C-alpha positions, 0 to 999 in steps of 0.5 A, spaced: 500 500 500 502 506 497 503 512 502 497 516 499 492 510 500 495 509 507 493 516 509 486 515 505 485 509 509 487 512 516 481 517 514 477 512 513 479 508 520 477 515 523 470 515 520 469 508 522 471 509 529 467 515 530 461 512 528 461 507 534 455 508 539 459 505 546 465 503 548 464 496 545 462 498 538 468 503 538 473 497 540 469 493 534 470 498 529 477 499 531 479 491 530 475 491 524 479 497 521 485 495 523 484 488 520 481 491 513 486 496 512 492 493 514 491 487 510 490 482 516 485 476 516 483 476 523 484 480 530 482 481 537 482 486 542 484 483 549 484 486 556 489 484 561 488 482 568 495 481 571 492 480 578 489 474 576 493 471 571 488 472 565 487 475 558 480 476 556 477 477 549 473 483 549 472 483 541 473 479 535 474 480 528 473 474 523 469 474 517 470 467 516 468 465 523 464 458 523 459 459 529 462 455 534 465 456 541 472 459 542 476 461 548 475 468 551 480 467 557 487 466 556 492 464 561 498 470 561 503 464 562 501 462 554 500 469 551 504 474 549 500 480 551 503 481 558 510 481 554 507 487 550 505 491 555 511 490 560 515 492 554 510 497 551 512 494 544 509 489 539 511 482 540 511 479 533 510 471 532 512 469 524 509 462 525 505 461 531 505 453 528 512 453 530 512 457 536 515 453 542 514 460 547 507 460 546 504 453 546 497 456 546 497 460 540 501 454 536 495 449 538 490 454 536 494 456 529 492 449 527 485 449 529 483 456 526 488 455 520 493 461 521 500 463 521 503 470 523 501 473 529 502 480 531 500 483 538 501 491 540 499 495 546 494 500 546 496 505 551 488 505 554 484 501 558 477 498 558 471 499 562 474 496 568 480 500 568 484 494 565 490 495 560 488 492 553 492 489 547 490 489 540 492 482 536 492 481 529 493 474 525 495 472 518 493 466 515 500 466 511 507 467 514 507 475 513 513 479 514 512 486 518 516 492 516 517 498 520 512 502 516 507 496 517 508 497 525 507 505 524 501 504 520 498 499 525 500 504 531 497 510 528 490 506 527 491 504 535 492 511 537 486 513 533 482 508 537 485 510 544 483 517 543 476 514 541 476 509 547 478 515 552 473 519 549 468 514 551 470 513 558 469 521 559 462 520 556 461 514 560 463 518 566 459 524 565 453 520 564 454 517 570 455 523 574 449 526 570 445 520 573 448 521 580 446 528 580 439 527 578 439 522 583 441 527 588 436 532 586 431 527 586 433 525 593 434 532 595 426 533 593 424 527 596 427 530 603 424 536 602 417 533 601 418 529 607 420 535 611 414 539 608 409 534 609 411 534 617 413 527 617 417 524 623 425 523 624 425 516 623 423 515 616 427 521 614 433 518 617 432 512 613 432 516 607 438 519 609 441 512 610 439 510 603 442 517 600 449 516 603 454 511 601 456 510 608 453 507 614 449 512 618 446 513 625 442 519 626 441 522 633 435 526 635 436 530 642 430 533 641 426 526 642 432 523 646 432 517 640 437 514 636 436 511 629 441 507 626 442 505 618 446 499 616 451 496 620 458 499 621 462 493 622 461 485 622 460 485 629 452 486 627 447 485 622 442 488 619 437 487 625 441 487 631 445 493 629 439 498 629 436 495 636 443 495 639 444 502 637 437 504 640 437 501 646 444 499 650 448 503 645 444 509 645 447 513 651 454 512 649 453 514 642 449 520 644 455 522 649 460 520 644 457 525 639 456 531 644 463 530 646 466 530 639 462 536 638 464 540 644 472 538 643 472 539 636 474 532 634 468 531 629 472 529 623 476 524 626 472 521 632 474 515 636 467 512 639 468 507 644 462 503 645 460 497 649 453 494 649 454 489 655 456 483 651 462 486 647 466 492 647 469 495 640 472 502 638 470 505 631 472 511 628 467 516 625 465 523 622 460 527 626 456 532 623 452 537 628 445 539 627 444 546 629 438 550 630 438 557 632 445 556 635 442 550 639 445 543 638 438 539 636 442 533 633 448 529 630 449 525 624 454 520 625 457 517 619 462 511 619 467 510 614 468 506 608 473 504 603 470 509 598 472 517 599 466 522 599 466 525 592 463 532 591 456 530 590 456 526 596 458 532 600 452 536 596 447 530 598 450 530 605 448 538 606 441 536 603 441 531 609 443 535 614 439 541 612 432 536 612 434 533 619 435 540 622 429 542 619 425 536 622 428 536 628 427 544 629 419 543 629 420 539 636 425 544 638 421 550 637 415 546 640 419 544 646 422 551 647 415 554 647 412 550 652 419 551 656 419 558 656 412 559 657 412 554 663 419 558 666 416 565 665 410 562 669 414 559 674 419 565 676 413 569 676 410 565 682 417 564 686 419 571 685 412 573 688 411 577 682 403 575 681 397 579 683 391 574 682 391 567 684 385 566 679 389 568 673 395 564 675 391 558 676 388 559 669 394 560 666 397 554 669 392 549 667 393 551 660 400 549 661 398 543 664 401 545 671 397 545 677 398 549 684 392 547 687 395 540 691 400 540 695 407 540 692 414 540 692 420 542 688 426 538 686 431 543 683 437 540 679 443 545 678 447 542 672 455 542 672 459 548 670 461 545 664 454 543 661 451 550 663 457 553 658 454 548 653 448 550 650 442 545 649 443 540 654 436 541 657 432 539 651 434 531 652 435 532 659 427 533 660 426 526 656 431 523 661 428 526 667 421 524 664 423 517 664 426 517 671 419 520 674 415 515 670 419 509 672 418 511 679 410 512 678 411 520 680 406 525 676 411 531 675 412 537 671 419 539 668 420 546 668 427 548 665 431 554 668 437 557 666 443 552 668 438 547 670 431 544 671 425 544 676 421 538 677 414 539 680 411 533 684 406 531 689 408 532 696 412 526 699 408 525 705 412 519 708 415 521 715 423 521 712 421 523 705 423 516 702 421 517 695 423 524 694 430 522 697 430 516 692 428 520 686 434 525 688 439 520 688 437 517 682 436 523 678 444 525 680 446 518 678 443 518 671 445 525 670 452 524 672 453 519 667 450 523 662 454 529 663 460 525 665 460 530 672 454 529 677 450 535 678 447 538 685 440 536 686 436 538 692 429 538 694 424 543 697 419 544 703 412 543 702 408 548 698 400 548 699 399 555 697 402 560 692 406 564 697 410 557 699 413 557 693 417 563 694 420 560 700 421 553 698 425 556 691 429 561 696 431 555 700 433 550 694 437 556 692 441 557 698 442 549 699 445 549 692 450 555 693 452 552 700 453 545 696 457 549 691 461 553 696 463 546 700 465 542 693 459 538 694 455 535 688 450 529 687 443 529 692 444 533 698 440 536 703 440 540 709 443 534 714 449 534 710 451 541 712 449 542 719 446 548 722 452 553 721 453 553 714 445 554 713 446 560 718 451 563 714 447 562 707 441 565 710 444 571 714 446 577 710 454 575 708 456 582 710 453 582 717 456 575 719 463 577 716 463 584 720 461 580 727 466 575 726 472 580 724 470 584 730 470 578 735 476 573 732 478 576 726 485 579 729 486 573 732 486 569 726 490 574 722 495 574 728 496 566 727 496 567 719 502 572 720 506 569 726 504 561 726 501 562 733 496 557 735 491 562 739 485 561 735 486 553 736 487 554 744 481 559 745 477 554 741 479 548 745 479 552 751 471 553 750 470 546 748 472 544 754 468 548 758 473 553 760 477 548 764 484 549 764 487 542 766 482 539 761 484 543 755 491 542 757 490 535 757 487 535 750 492 539 747 498 535 750 500 542 754 502 543 761 497 547 764 502 553 765 503 553 758 496 554 757 495 559 762 500 563 759 497 563 752 490 565 755 493 571 758 497 573 751 490 572 748 487 577 753 493 582 753 493 582 745 486 582 743 482 583 749 478 577 749 474 576 755 470 569 756 468 570 763 461 570 762 456 565 759 454 571 754 461 573 752 463 565 752 457 564 747 459 570 742 466 568 742 465 561 741 459 562 735 464 567 732 470 562 732 465 557 729 462 562 723 469 563 722 471 556 720 465 556 716 466 562 712 474 560 711 472 553 709 467 556 704 472 561 701 477 556 700 472 551 696 471 557 692 478 559 690 
């Protein structure tokens, strides 16, 4: 074939290759053009699976083929295809019938009546990403010149361009299909939200949209909804059940901790369902409404990375879930706010008409017509700084009250919650004491730090609530000042701390300072034991020998100290009234000093 004919042939080859409709058609046109225009009788295109050791026939060209079954898979050990790829150059077999290096070709050469074989690398890949080779066959022994190789190489290059074009078109088609599915999914999510559906079916839709296993946590309803299992420890049935029961609390706590500490992109979850412990990494997406955390989306990793389209679908899922949870959150916040406003109007004694209070309370599901008492929960400082905790704490407290068969109303306050319940008429308040301990334990596990829980006095009428509220607040302040947490009561302190908290702080401190403040200051500056000596002397009823024995001193030493105290500070304990004043000042000083130390 002369130069002009070959150029015209290449034009014809390009036209034939471009006439294909898909990758299979393009390859079929390519092998047909290579055989016809380069004068080869037979040909095929094969993909090479080096990992498994086989070459697979993709398309064949054989115009004289009699209908019969031909092998579509060759062992690479008996094929020149792998050599052509590894060397990136043609492999020429002048006479396949005489070739000892490739016995597979020798057997088939007799069977299908051919002699010369030429295998060329194609520098492109099939739909599965495997490299391909083109093989052409002549029935007679055929010499192959450099011009022949160049001509075939040009045909193959044109084919490789067409193959890459088909790959791009296929990738664009898949991308368009995925985008269409994403838009449909986005539309379905919004339709579900606008139809006022629930979180559970919406979570199932999100699980089907995203390529990864997911868990949706709804803090507004205190529930966990799981999709596909994240590992082999669970199946499709056991994982959702475990996630919503035994693993619900650890999952919720892990989500909160990761969001609080800013480790949402690579959070490590340590989970224990009672039968097995395991660690699993996850990505946690926070779901926020009005700067309040209402939920979280936990995404477990897979081998496949998130694409830009996956991130788009993730944003749609987060938006839909947030909007769905927003309804519950707004409803909860509205009810909570109106109840809270009414409660503070009562405890701050700002109400004027008891009948109006009763009607408003009835509309909000509250009642002040029966004897009640309040349990006040003061959250840990860390929880107070982390907004939104009261949303799901309300559900936890409701469950505790239901299990105790107590009809209680929960009222959210700043940094805590108030439980209004019927008054416990038992002599020792056994039910109330048990409830406060249970609340402290449950919320302590939930927060990772125990709150302060106190119970108030009996409230028969509206004016009683103000005094009960003040008493509860006083007990909380005293507990915090002494470093106490959990369920506490007045018996945990003794009378003096209550006296300090009940009295005006300035008046108490002035009395203590005027009575024994100089002694305490002298002891701090000079290391003297005058306060201890005076306290022990009063405790022993002002008996010198008994005091000396208690302190391990000689009575003469004791009398010297007492005389120095009289001389330096003018303290007189000769009369019962003066002894009582000094002893009270010493005890109050101890309370105030301990309280200041705890606050520091």
